[in-house]
MIVEX-901057 format. One record per atom (N, C-alpha, C, O): atom name; residue number from 0; chain; x, y, z; residue in three letters. Coordinates in steps of 0.2 Angstrom, whole numbers. Each point is the difference from the previous one (the first is absolute). Layout:
CA,NUM,A,X,Y,Z,ala
...
// end
This chain:
N,0,A,-718,-139,87,met
CA,0,A,1,-4,-6,met
C,0,A,8,1,-2,met
O,0,A,3,5,1,met
N,1,A,-1,-11,-3,asn
CA,1,A,7,0,-2,asn
C,1,A,2,3,-7,asn
O,1,A,-4,-1,-5,asn
N,2,A,9,5,5,lys
CA,2,A,2,3,-6,lys
C,2,A,4,-5,-4,lys
O,2,A,4,-4,2,lys
N,3,A,-6,3,-9,pro
CA,3,A,3,-5,-4,pro
C,3,A,7,2,-1,pro
O,3,A,2,6,-1,pro
N,4,A,3,-10,1,lys
CA,4,A,7,1,-1,lys
C,4,A,1,1,-8,lys
O,4,A,-3,-3,-4,lys
N,5,A,8,7,3,ser
CA,5,A,1,1,-8,ser
C,5,A,4,-6,-2,ser
O,5,A,3,-4,5,ser
N,6,A,-2,3,-11,asp
CA,6,A,4,-6,-3,asp
C,6,A,7,0,2,asp
O,6,A,3,-5,2,asp
N,7,A,0,11,-1,lys
CA,7,A,7,1,1,lys
C,7,A,1,-3,7,lys
O,7,A,5,-2,2,lys
N,8,A,-10,4,3,glu
CA,8,A,1,-3,7,glu
C,8,A,0,-7,1,glu
O,8,A,3,-3,4,glu
N,9,A,-7,0,-9,glu
CA,9,A,-1,-8,1,glu
C,9,A,6,-4,-3,glu
O,9,A,1,-6,2,glu
N,10,A,3,9,-6,leu
CA,10,A,6,-3,-3,leu
C,10,A,6,-1,5,leu
O,10,A,2,5,3,leu
N,11,A,0,-11,-3,asp
CA,11,A,6,-2,4,asp
C,11,A,6,3,-3,asp
O,11,A,2,-2,-6,asp
N,12,A,2,6,9,pro
CA,12,A,6,3,-3,pro
C,12,A,5,-5,-2,pro
O,12,A,4,1,-5,pro
N,13,A,-3,-7,8,ala
CA,13,A,5,-5,-2,ala
C,13,A,-2,-3,-7,ala
O,13,A,4,-1,-5,ala
N,14,A,-11,0,4,lys
CA,14,A,-2,-2,-7,lys
C,14,A,0,5,-5,lys
O,14,A,2,-2,-6,lys
N,15,A,-3,8,8,thr
CA,15,A,0,5,-5,thr
C,15,A,7,2,-2,thr
O,15,A,2,2,-6,thr
N,16,A,3,-3,10,glu
CA,16,A,7,1,-1,glu
C,16,A,2,-5,-6,glu
O,16,A,4,2,-4,glu
N,17,A,-6,-8,5,val
CA,17,A,2,-6,-5,val
C,17,A,-3,2,-6,val
O,17,A,3,-1,-6,val
N,18,A,-10,3,6,leu
CA,18,A,-3,2,-6,leu
C,18,A,3,6,-4,leu
O,18,A,0,0,-6,leu
N,19,A,2,5,10,asp
CA,19,A,4,5,-3,asp
C,19,A,6,-2,-3,asp
O,19,A,1,3,-6,asp
N,20,A,3,-7,8,lys
CA,20,A,6,-3,-3,lys
C,20,A,-2,-3,-6,lys
O,20,A,4,1,-5,lys
N,21,A,-9,-5,5,ile
CA,21,A,-2,-4,-6,ile
C,21,A,-2,5,-6,ile
O,21,A,2,0,-6,ile
N,22,A,-6,5,8,ala
CA,22,A,-3,5,-4,ala
C,22,A,6,4,-3,ala
O,22,A,1,2,-6,ala
N,23,A,4,0,10,asp
CA,23,A,6,4,-2,asp
C,23,A,4,-4,-5,asp
O,23,A,2,2,-5,asp
N,24,A,-1,-9,6,phe
CA,24,A,3,-4,-5,phe
C,24,A,-3,0,-7,phe
O,24,A,3,0,-5,phe
N,25,A,-10,-1,6,ile
CA,25,A,-4,0,-6,ile
C,25,A,1,6,-4,ile
O,25,A,0,0,-6,ile
N,26,A,-1,6,9,leu
CA,26,A,1,6,-3,leu
C,26,A,7,1,-3,leu
O,26,A,1,3,-5,leu
N,27,A,4,-5,9,lys
CA,27,A,7,1,-2,lys
C,27,A,1,-4,-7,lys
O,27,A,4,3,-4,lys
N,28,A,-7,-9,4,lys
CA,28,A,1,-4,-6,lys
C,28,A,-5,2,-6,lys
O,28,A,0,-3,-5,lys
N,29,A,-4,8,6,asp
CA,29,A,-5,2,-5,asp
C,29,A,-5,-6,-2,asp
O,29,A,-2,0,-5,asp
N,30,A,0,-3,10,leu
CA,30,A,-5,-6,-1,leu
C,30,A,-7,2,3,leu
O,30,A,-4,-5,2,leu
N,31,A,3,11,-1,asp
CA,31,A,-7,2,3,asp
C,31,A,-6,-3,-3,asp
O,31,A,-5,-2,3,asp
N,32,A,5,3,-10,val
CA,32,A,-6,-2,-4,val
C,32,A,-1,-8,1,val
O,32,A,-6,-2,1,val
N,33,A,11,-1,-2,leu
CA,33,A,0,-7,0,leu
C,33,A,-2,-3,7,leu
O,33,A,-4,-4,1,leu
N,34,A,7,8,4,ala
CA,34,A,-1,-2,7,ala
C,34,A,-8,1,2,ala
O,34,A,-3,-4,3,ala
N,35,A,1,10,-5,val
CA,35,A,-7,1,2,val
C,35,A,-5,-5,-4,val
O,35,A,-5,-2,3,val
N,36,A,6,1,-9,met
CA,36,A,-4,-5,-4,met
C,36,A,1,-7,4,met
O,36,A,-6,-3,0,met
N,37,A,11,1,2,thr
CA,37,A,1,-7,3,thr
C,37,A,-3,0,6,thr
O,37,A,-4,-5,2,thr
N,38,A,5,10,3,ile
CA,38,A,-3,0,6,ile
C,38,A,-8,0,0,ile
O,38,A,-3,-3,3,ile
N,39,A,1,7,-8,glu
CA,39,A,-8,1,-1,glu
C,39,A,-3,-7,-2,glu
O,39,A,-5,-2,2,glu
N,40,A,9,-1,-7,ser
CA,40,A,-3,-6,-3,ser
C,40,A,1,-6,5,ser
O,40,A,-4,-5,0,ser
N,41,A,8,5,5,met
CA,41,A,1,-5,5,met
C,41,A,-3,2,7,met
O,41,A,1,-4,4,met
N,42,A,-5,9,-4,arg
CA,42,A,-3,2,6,arg
C,42,A,-4,-5,4,arg
O,42,A,0,-1,6,arg
N,43,A,-4,-3,-10,pro
CA,43,A,-4,-5,3,pro
C,43,A,4,-6,3,pro
O,43,A,-2,-3,5,pro
N,44,A,8,3,-7,leu
CA,44,A,5,-6,3,leu
C,44,A,5,3,5,leu
O,44,A,4,-4,2,leu
N,45,A,-5,10,0,his
CA,45,A,6,2,5,his
C,45,A,0,-4,6,his
O,45,A,5,0,3,his
N,46,A,-11,-2,0,phe
CA,46,A,1,-4,6,phe
C,46,A,3,-7,-1,phe
O,46,A,4,-2,4,phe
N,47,A,-5,-1,-10,leu
CA,47,A,3,-6,-2,leu
C,47,A,8,1,0,leu
O,47,A,4,-4,2,leu
N,48,A,-2,9,-5,gly
CA,48,A,7,2,-1,gly
C,48,A,3,1,7,gly
O,48,A,6,-2,1,gly
N,49,A,-9,5,3,ser
CA,49,A,2,1,7,ser
C,49,A,1,-7,4,ser
O,49,A,5,-1,4,ser
N,50,A,-9,-3,-6,gln
CA,50,A,0,-7,4,gln
C,50,A,6,-4,-4,gln
O,50,A,3,-4,4,gln
N,51,A,-2,5,-10,ala
CA,51,A,6,-3,-3,ala
C,51,A,6,2,3,ala
O,51,A,5,-3,0,ala
N,52,A,-5,10,1,met
CA,52,A,6,3,3,met
C,52,A,2,-3,7,met
O,52,A,5,-1,2,met
N,53,A,-11,-1,2,leu
CA,53,A,1,-3,6,leu
C,53,A,4,-7,-1,leu
O,53,A,4,-1,4,leu
N,54,A,-5,-2,-9,phe
CA,54,A,3,-7,-1,phe
C,54,A,8,2,-2,phe
O,54,A,4,-4,2,phe
N,55,A,-3,9,-6,phe
CA,55,A,7,1,-2,phe
C,55,A,4,5,4,phe
O,55,A,6,1,-1,phe
N,56,A,-9,1,7,glu
CA,56,A,3,5,4,glu
C,56,A,6,-3,3,glu
O,56,A,5,4,0,glu
N,57,A,-4,-10,2,pro
CA,57,A,6,-3,3,pro
C,57,A,6,0,-6,pro
O,57,A,6,2,2,pro
N,58,A,-8,-3,-8,phe
CA,58,A,5,0,-5,phe
C,58,A,2,8,-2,phe
O,58,A,6,1,-1,phe
N,59,A,-11,3,1,leu
CA,59,A,2,7,-2,leu
C,59,A,4,3,6,leu
O,59,A,3,5,-1,leu
N,60,A,-4,-7,7,gly
CA,60,A,3,3,6,gly
C,60,A,8,-1,-1,gly
O,60,A,3,4,3,gly
N,61,A,-1,-8,-8,val
CA,61,A,8,0,-1,val
C,61,A,2,6,-4,val
O,61,A,5,3,1,val
N,62,A,-9,0,-5,leu
CA,62,A,1,6,-4,leu
C,62,A,-2,6,2,leu
O,62,A,3,6,-1,leu
N,63,A,-9,-6,5,ile
CA,63,A,-3,6,2,ile
C,63,A,-2,0,8,ile
O,63,A,-1,-6,2,ile
N,64,A,2,11,1,lys
CA,64,A,-2,0,7,lys
C,64,A,-7,-2,2,lys
O,64,A,-4,2,-3,lys
N,65,A,4,-7,7,pro
CA,65,A,-7,-3,2,pro
C,65,A,-5,5,2,pro
O,65,A,-6,-1,-2,pro
N,66,A,8,6,5,glu
CA,66,A,-6,5,2,glu
C,66,A,-2,3,-6,glu
O,66,A,-6,2,0,glu
N,67,A,10,0,-5,lys
CA,67,A,-3,3,-6,lys
C,67,A,-4,-5,-4,lys
O,67,A,-5,2,-3,lys
N,68,A,6,-8,3,ile
CA,68,A,-4,-5,-4,ile
C,68,A,-6,-1,4,ile
O,68,A,-6,0,-3,ile
N,69,A,6,0,10,lys
CA,69,A,-6,0,3,lys
C,69,A,-5,6,0,lys
O,69,A,-6,-1,-1,lys
N,70,A,9,7,1,ala
CA,70,A,-4,6,-1,ala
C,70,A,-3,0,-7,ala
O,70,A,-6,2,-1,ala
N,71,A,10,-4,-4,phe
CA,71,A,-3,0,-7,phe
C,71,A,-6,-5,-1,phe
O,71,A,-5,1,-3,phe
N,72,A,7,-7,6,arg
CA,72,A,-6,-6,0,arg
C,72,A,-6,3,3,arg
O,72,A,-5,-1,-2,arg
N,73,A,6,4,8,glu
CA,73,A,-6,2,4,glu
C,73,A,-4,6,-4,glu
O,73,A,-6,0,0,glu
N,74,A,10,4,-3,ala
CA,74,A,-3,5,-4,ala
C,74,A,-4,-2,-6,ala
O,74,A,-5,2,-2,ala
N,75,A,8,-8,-1,met
CA,75,A,-4,-2,-6,met
C,75,A,-7,-4,2,met
O,75,A,-4,-2,-4,met
N,76,A,4,1,11,glu
CA,76,A,-7,-3,2,glu
C,76,A,-5,5,0,glu
O,76,A,-6,-2,1,glu
N,77,A,7,8,-1,glu
CA,77,A,-5,5,1,glu
C,77,A,0,5,-6,glu
O,77,A,5,2,-2,glu
N,78,A,-11,-1,-1,ser
CA,78,A,-1,4,-6,ser
C,78,A,2,7,1,ser
O,78,A,2,4,-5,ser
N,79,A,-2,-1,11,lys
CA,79,A,2,7,1,lys
C,79,A,7,1,-2,lys
O,79,A,2,6,-2,lys
N,80,A,2,-11,3,tyr
CA,80,A,7,1,-1,tyr
C,80,A,1,-1,-8,tyr
O,80,A,5,3,-2,tyr
N,81,A,-9,-7,-1,ile
CA,81,A,1,0,-7,ile
C,81,A,-2,6,-3,ile
O,81,A,3,3,-5,ile
N,82,A,-8,1,8,asp
CA,82,A,-2,6,-3,asp
C,82,A,5,5,2,asp
O,82,A,2,5,-4,asp
N,83,A,1,-5,10,tyr
CA,83,A,6,4,1,tyr
C,83,A,6,-1,-5,tyr
O,83,A,2,5,-2,tyr
N,84,A,-1,-11,1,leu
CA,84,A,6,-1,-5,leu
C,84,A,-2,3,-7,leu
O,84,A,4,3,-3,leu
N,85,A,-10,-4,1,leu
CA,85,A,-2,2,-7,leu
C,85,A,0,8,0,leu
O,85,A,3,3,-5,leu
N,86,A,-5,0,11,ala
CA,86,A,0,7,0,ala
C,86,A,7,3,0,ala
O,86,A,1,5,-3,ala
N,87,A,3,-8,7,arg
CA,87,A,7,2,0,arg
C,87,A,4,-1,-7,arg
O,87,A,4,5,-1,arg
N,88,A,-6,-10,-3,ile
CA,88,A,3,0,-6,ile
C,88,A,-3,5,-5,ile
O,88,A,4,3,-4,ile
N,89,A,-11,-2,4,glu
CA,89,A,-3,4,-5,glu
C,89,A,1,7,2,glu
O,89,A,1,5,-4,glu
N,90,A,0,-3,10,asn
CA,90,A,1,7,3,asn
C,90,A,7,0,4,asn
O,90,A,-1,1,6,asn
N,91,A,7,-1,-9,pro
CA,91,A,6,0,4,pro
C,91,A,1,7,3,pro
O,91,A,-2,5,-3,pro
N,92,A,5,-5,9,pro
CA,92,A,1,6,3,pro
C,92,A,5,4,-4,pro
O,92,A,5,-3,-3,pro
N,93,A,-6,9,3,thr
CA,93,A,5,5,-4,thr
C,93,A,7,0,4,thr
O,93,A,0,1,6,thr
N,94,A,5,-1,-10,gln
CA,94,A,7,0,3,gln
C,94,A,2,7,0,gln
O,94,A,-1,3,-6,gln
N,95,A,4,0,11,gln
CA,95,A,2,7,0,gln
C,95,A,7,0,1,gln
O,95,A,3,5,0,gln
// end
């Protein structure tokens, strides 16, 4: 019988790195409550948003590294990454 993988094992490090940077920016600007409300209210549309990013990817590539855009777009296609981003915003790691 196969042992189920933990959620941490299933997450792609490239995608979580991008989401960590986004969460850090949100926390740095003290926008955590607004971000959580927005992400939760737009949850049913996250796949459509990722498809819109596919259209804008060539234009955004001028400002942001294409591999970061692709990682974020692919992360928005899966709910486990939405959950990861929300958890990261709601429970930031303690800084020592």
